[in-house]
C-alpha positions, 0 to 999 in steps of 0.5 A: 249905609254900607255897600253891598260888596263881598269882601274876600282877602288881601293874601298872597295865595291868591297872586300864585293862583292866579298866576297858575290859573291864567298864566301858567304857560307865561316862563320862568327862566334860571341861570345857575351858578355854572351858567346852565338855564333852568325853563319853568313856569308859573304853573310848575312854580305853584305847584313846587310851592304846595309840595314845600307847604307840605314839606314844612307842615311835615317839619313841624313849622306852624303859622307865623314861624319864620323861615330863611334864605341866604340865596341868590335870585333863581326858581327855588328861591322864588318858590320859597316866596309863595310856597312860604308866604301862602301857607301862613309861614313868614318869608325872611329873606337874608343878605348873604353879603352882611358879615357873618356877625351881623348875619348872626344878629339877624337870624337869631332876633328874627328866631329862624328855625330853618335856613333854606342857602344856596350851596355857594355859600356853603363856607359861610353856613359852615361859619354860621351853623357853630353858632347858631345851634337851634338852624336847621339847614336846607340845601337849595340842590339835589343830593348831588349838589349839596356841600359837604359842611361838615362839624356833625349834623343833619343837613336837609336837601331841598330837593328830598325834601319835595319830592316826598311831597304831593301838590294836593293842598289848599291855601289856608284862608289867612287874616290879610293883617298876617304876617308875610315877609321879613326884610332886616334894614342894611342901616350903615350905624346900629344893628339892622331893624326888622320890617315885617309885611303884610298879606294886605301890604303886600298885594296893595303894593302889588297893584301900585307897581303893575299900574301903568305909572307905577313901574308899569309891570304887564303880562307882555313884559320880559324882565331880567330881575338883578334886584335881588331877591332879598333886598325888599321884596326885589321891589315887589317884583315876585308878586307883581309879576304873578300878578300880571303874568310877567316872564322872570328872568332870575340871573343867580349869583352871575351879575357881571355885565357880559352875562346880564348882557348876554341874557336880556339879549337871550331872553328879549328882556323889555325890563329889567331893575337893580341898583346904579352901581350895576348899571355903571358897570353895564354901562361901561362894559357895554361902552368898552365894546361896542364895536362887537355887539350887536345892539340892535338885539337888544329888546330892552326898553326900560330899566328901572333904578333904585335903591340910591340916586342914579347920576345924570350920566346914566340917564344920559347913557341909557338914552343916547347909547340903548334908546332906553328910559331909566324909571328913577324910582324911590323908597326903603325897605320900611316902604315896602319899597316903592313911594315915587317913580319917575313916570311923565306928565303929559305935558312932558311929551313934548320936552326936548332930552335934556328937559326930559332928562332933568324930569328922570334925575328927579325921585318922581312922584307919589303912586297912589297908595302912600302920601307925602310930607316935607317937613321943616326943622321945627316941624312944620309943613312945607310948601310944594314948590321945588325950592322949600328943602325939608325931611320928607316923610311918609304914611300910607298902605304899605309903610311901616307902623314898628319894628319887628319887636318893638325895636326902635321905639314908636318911629311915626309922630302923633299923626302917623308919619314917618321920618324918612331921615332924607331930605327933599324938595317936591316941585308943584306937580309933585316931583320929588328931587332928594338932595341928601341923608338927614346925616350926610347933608353938609352944613356950612356956613349955616346953609346946607349943601347937598352932596348928591348934587355935587357926585351927579355932577363930578359923574357927568365928567368924563374921566370919573367913573363913580364920586362921593362927597362927605363932609370934613371938618373945618375951623370956620364953615364948620363942614366943608365938602370932600370929594373923593372920586374913583377914575374911570379905567384909563382916565388920570384926572387931576383936582385942577381938573374937577375943580375946574369942571364942576366951577362951571355948575356949582356956586363956589360956596358949593364948590370941594376944598379938595378932591382925593383920588381912590382905587375904589369906593366903599359900598353897603351889602344893597349898593348905597356908597357906605360914607361910615367908611369914607367918615373914617378913612378921612377923618380930619382931612382939613382941605385947603380952600381955593 
């Protein structure tokens, strides 16, 4: 027997309309490259998104056509998020931090006909345009703010496109399984692969983000969106923000610690989200300027951290220095991205500081809507005992089923599980603890050594700003860990001191065979440690074990 309930498609346009109607006066704050603040509302953003949809119609774009962006977190980029997707086109957010050769490949592979770009990326567009003669370029500005590209060709102006349109537009009734957004993976080897999200997956994912034990977002929050809008749909914040009516604060390209801190204070931000590298720099700046800062002005309660595992030292400093809870979350571009969040259970309420931080260091428990599995080397399911180590696999309502255009072939096993490439444990309460990436785990004498564990411990040393651990070849043990350290400004750590520090926290067989110091560590375009570059640089480095 079937139930007697209505069915309406889950569409991004319903989020936009809801925000405009019931949270229409809630602010959207955006800062331009020069530091000027632009204030808008959900109602105004929705109105301009409809004008944009009409402009796309006038340009001849059809349902399913890809529209790309090369842009920071601004109100115009947010308008594209709603106007492109709700009108049936596919928003392709391109990471401007990639190399021009990668951008060329991605834009061609996606078959983007139009690219909307921030004027600050004018030099990059001038380099790309001759390679991509099929693309039309749109400056996210008025005529006065548009760059001079040279080389001929018509440059379209965003504000002029909107000025010629009205907002009397009805969003089309799309199939909820229609494509909505396209993001390419930030893999460090091979060409990036496209992950094509649907309206249905996006709306369901937004529900999970708003849930109290998800990201806990609400209409009472003011959220500083540090995570880029070009990074996995900014962790759903544009969509979940519309769902709950949350104030959005968009920092533009100015992501230095002082600029972020001033925005947090000025806009009463209660939540924010970004990768560990961002928070590492913010905390270092706060410590260095503590005497002149009035920390009581800060309304911040929670920071979301993902992209890579935040070291324990970051969690401790947020707690001790600012009284802020770091909510650790985990996911991938292929998972929309939220799979787990570090929301505490009732039993954690009575925990002391150190025991609670022990829980926060973990990647968290799976949210409703996805499933997790721990798979052994032979493919067998492993117990959730907090000890068994295996590859983390996932399936669910917002998990990739295949890459765009079939790149990479079949990526699911026979039961629909997607292999994440992460090595982890899962405890009896369901909390995931990543121990490494399969490609980064150190195989030494038949045992696995976690590079992440050593990195986190090293970063708790007061003279260490950032650390990376890679495997180096060893004639006896196959591989041994090499610790690469970026010292804290003013610090002068020695290899002996750091190894002595680690020897109190690790068994001898897990200790790095050597410590080397560098002025900085390389990162991917999304802020993760670029270990491929480190492996190339230190190839053949054979340390003498103590």
